C-alpha positions as CSV (number, residue, x, y, z in Angstrom):
1,M,37.2,25.1,-45.8
2,L,37.9,23.9,-42.5
3,D,40.7,21.7,-41.9
4,D,39.9,17.7,-40.9
5,T,40.7,17.9,-36.9
6,T,38.9,21.4,-36.6
7,L,35.4,20.3,-38.5
8,K,35.3,16.6,-36.9
9,A,35.7,18.8,-33.7
10,I,32.7,21.2,-34.9
11,L,30.5,18.4,-36.0
12,E,31.3,16.7,-32.1
13,G,30.3,20.2,-30.7
14,I,27.0,20.3,-32.7
15,I,25.9,16.9,-32.0
16,Y,26.7,17.2,-28.0
17,V,25.0,20.2,-27.7
18,A,21.8,19.5,-29.7
19,P,18.7,17.8,-27.5
20,E,17.6,15.8,-30.7
21,P,19.5,14.0,-33.2
22,V,21.3,16.4,-35.8
23,T,20.3,15.8,-39.4
24,V,23.3,16.1,-42.0
25,E,21.3,19.0,-43.7
26,Q,21.2,20.6,-40.1
27,M,25.0,20.6,-39.7
28,L,25.5,22.0,-43.4
29,R,23.4,25.1,-42.5
30,A,25.9,25.5,-40.0
31,L,29.2,25.0,-41.9
32,E,29.3,27.4,-44.9
33,G,31.5,26.1,-47.7
34,E,31.5,22.4,-46.6
35,T,29.9,19.8,-48.9
36,R,27.4,16.9,-47.7
37,E,30.4,14.0,-48.8
38,R,32.9,15.6,-46.6
39,V,30.7,15.9,-43.6
40,K,29.4,12.4,-43.7
41,A,33.2,11.0,-43.8
42,K,34.3,13.2,-40.7
43,L,30.9,11.9,-39.2
44,A,31.7,8.2,-40.0
45,E,35.1,8.7,-38.9
46,L,33.8,10.0,-35.4
47,S,31.6,7.3,-35.3
48,A,34.7,4.7,-35.9
49,E,36.7,6.5,-33.2
50,Y,33.8,6.6,-30.9
51,E,33.5,2.7,-30.9
52,G,37.0,2.1,-29.3
53,A,36.9,0.8,-25.7
54,A,38.6,4.2,-24.6
55,H,35.1,6.1,-25.0
56,G,32.0,5.6,-23.1
57,M,29.4,6.6,-25.8
58,H,28.5,5.7,-29.3
59,L,27.8,8.0,-32.0
60,R,25.0,6.7,-33.6
61,A,22.5,7.4,-36.4
62,V,19.0,7.7,-35.1
63,A,15.8,8.9,-36.7
64,G,17.6,10.5,-39.7
65,G,20.2,12.4,-37.5
66,Y,23.0,11.8,-35.6
67,K,23.2,11.5,-31.3
68,F,25.5,10.5,-28.7
69,S,24.4,7.7,-26.6
70,T,26.1,5.7,-23.8
71,K,27.3,2.2,-24.5
72,A,25.2,-0.8,-23.0
73,E,27.8,-2.4,-21.2
74,H,28.2,0.4,-18.7
75,H,24.5,0.9,-18.2
76,E,24.3,-0.8,-15.0
77,V,27.0,2.1,-13.4
78,L,25.6,4.7,-15.0
79,R,22.1,3.8,-14.1
80,K,23.5,3.7,-10.3
81,F,25.1,7.0,-10.7
82,V,21.9,8.6,-12.1
83,K,20.3,7.7,-9.1
84,S,22.8,9.1,-6.6
85,L,22.4,12.8,-8.3
86,K,20.6,15.2,-6.5
87,P,17.4,15.9,-7.6
88,P,16.9,18.6,-10.3
89,I,16.3,22.1,-9.4
90,R,13.0,23.8,-10.9
91,L,12.3,27.6,-10.5
92,S,9.6,29.8,-11.3
93,K,10.2,33.0,-13.5
94,P,9.7,35.0,-10.5
95,A,12.2,33.3,-8.7
96,L,14.8,33.4,-11.7
97,E,14.0,37.5,-11.9
98,T,14.6,37.6,-8.2
99,L,17.9,35.6,-8.6
100,A,19.1,38.0,-11.1
101,V,18.6,40.8,-8.6
102,I,20.3,39.5,-6.0
103,A,23.1,38.3,-8.4
104,Y,23.7,41.5,-9.4
105,R,23.2,44.1,-6.0
106,Q,24.6,41.4,-3.5
107,P,24.4,41.6,-0.6
108,V,21.0,43.4,-1.0
109,T,18.2,43.2,1.6
110,L,14.4,42.1,1.0
111,P,13.1,45.8,1.0
112,E,15.8,46.7,-1.6
113,I,14.8,43.7,-3.8
114,N,11.0,44.1,-3.5
115,E,11.7,48.0,-4.5
116,I,13.6,47.1,-7.5
117,R,11.0,44.2,-8.9
118,G,7.8,46.3,-7.5
119,V,6.3,43.2,-5.9
120,D,6.8,41.2,-2.1
121,C,9.5,38.6,-2.8
122,G,9.9,37.0,0.3
123,G,8.2,33.8,-0.9
124,V,10.5,33.8,-3.2
125,I,13.6,34.3,-1.5
126,H,12.8,31.4,0.9
127,T,12.6,29.2,-2.3
128,L,16.0,30.3,-3.6
129,M,17.2,29.6,-0.1
130,E,15.7,25.9,-0.3
131,R,17.3,25.2,-3.6
132,K,20.6,26.2,-1.9
133,L,21.1,29.4,-4.7
134,V,21.0,32.0,-2.3
135,V,21.8,32.5,1.9
136,P,21.6,35.2,4.2
137,A,24.8,37.5,4.4
138,G,24.2,39.1,8.2
139,R,22.3,42.6,8.4
140,K,22.3,46.0,7.1
141,N,23.5,48.3,9.5
142,V,20.4,50.6,9.2
143,I,17.0,50.8,11.2
144,G,15.3,47.7,11.4
145,R,18.6,45.6,10.5
146,P,17.3,43.8,7.7
147,I,18.8,40.4,6.5
148,L,21.2,40.7,3.5
149,Y,21.0,37.7,1.0
150,R,24.1,36.6,-1.4
151,T,24.5,34.0,-3.7
152,T,25.7,30.7,-3.0
153,R,28.7,28.0,-4.4
154,D,25.8,26.3,-5.9
155,F,24.9,29.1,-8.0
156,L,28.4,29.6,-9.3
157,V,28.4,26.0,-10.2
158,H,24.8,26.1,-11.9
159,F,26.2,29.4,-14.0
160,G,29.8,28.0,-14.7
161,L,31.3,31.1,-12.9
162,K,34.6,31.1,-11.1
163,D,33.3,33.5,-8.6
164,V,30.6,36.7,-8.8
165,G,33.7,38.7,-10.3
166,E,32.7,36.5,-13.6
167,L,29.3,37.9,-13.7
168,P,28.6,39.1,-17.1
169,S,26.2,41.9,-18.3
170,L,22.9,41.4,-18.0
171,R,22.2,40.8,-21.3
172,E,24.5,37.6,-21.3
173,F,23.5,36.6,-17.9
174,E,20.0,36.2,-19.3
175,E,21.4,33.7,-22.1
176,M,23.3,32.1,-19.3
177,A,19.9,31.8,-17.5
178,R,18.2,30.4,-20.7
179,L,21.4,27.3,-21.1
180,A,21.4,26.7,-17.6
181,L,17.5,26.8,-16.5
182,G,15.5,26.2,-19.5
183,A,14.0,28.7,-22.2
184,D,10.5,27.2,-22.2
185,V,10.2,28.7,-18.6
186,F,9.6,32.4,-19.8
187,A,7.4,31.5,-22.7
188,A,4.2,31.2,-20.4
189,E,2.8,33.8,-18.2
190,S,2.0,32.0,-14.6
191,A,-1.4,32.0,-13.4
192,Q,0.2,31.6,-9.7
193,P,3.8,33.1,-10.5
194,E,5.2,32.4,-7.4
195,E,4.5,28.8,-7.7
196,K,4.6,27.9,-11.4
197,A,7.9,25.7,-11.9
198,A,10.3,25.8,-15.1
199,T,9.7,22.8,-17.4
200,H,13.0,22.4,-17.9
201,E,15.7,21.0,-15.3
202,L,19.5,21.5,-14.2
203,P,21.6,21.5,-16.1
204,E,20.2,21.8,-19.5
205,P,19.0,31.0,-18.3
206,A,16.3,34.9,-20.3
207,V,15.7,36.3,-17.1
208,P,13.1,38.9,-17.3
209,A,12.2,41.4,-14.5
210,A,9.2,42.0,-12.9
211,E,5.8,41.8,-15.1
212,G,6.0,44.4,-17.8
213,E,9.4,45.3,-17.8
214,N,12.5,43.9,-19.2
215,L,15.6,42.6,-17.2
216,E,17.5,45.6,-18.4
217,G,15.1,47.8,-16.1
218,I,17.3,46.4,-13.2
219,P,20.1,49.0,-12.3
220,E,23.5,48.1,-13.0
221,A,25.7,47.5,-9.9
222,P,29.3,47.9,-9.8
223,P,31.3,45.0,-9.8
224,V,30.8,42.8,-7.0
225,E,33.5,40.9,-4.7
226,P,33.7,37.5,-4.7
227,N,32.1,35.7,-2.2
228,T,34.3,34.3,0.7
């Protein structure tokens, strides 16, 4: 059985990450050995703590579950702040696949990306540059001197990385992509794959490879030096 402080912290985390109100039954399924009475008691304590003036949120019972919400007295300031935020980023499935290739092979040229994905990615890279997730990084010293591409600071922010040296395995990156860019984007096949946008927004990332193959088909790259 968890101690009181740990149990309250876990309950707080569960409610925070859940997109919908969380029922006591759902919490109990994640907390082996805990009783309904103890969980409800700790939820009552949390709710009382959040009513204090030092907190900007309530912990409220909503539709049979528990959910955090902002306090009415702060709504005007919060509304003004939300309006100041940048528009949410929406990416198509092919854009996410291309972003994964660039992240793990950077700096990388368009012909190299096309070879890995098996399709022309020129339009997708333009989209990633518009979203400020990818930027040019000079030219490769080969015939034709193709442009090299790398990820940006905004990429690091969206994926919660200190630098690209912190990039995890491809499987772990897949889960990061699900969390950062939404899970539903990969569920539906796109009639126009270069244009269809994800249904979820940042922040709220599986990143498969080209159609018919798994992300793990992208060859592993050696550790990447952090961007400068």
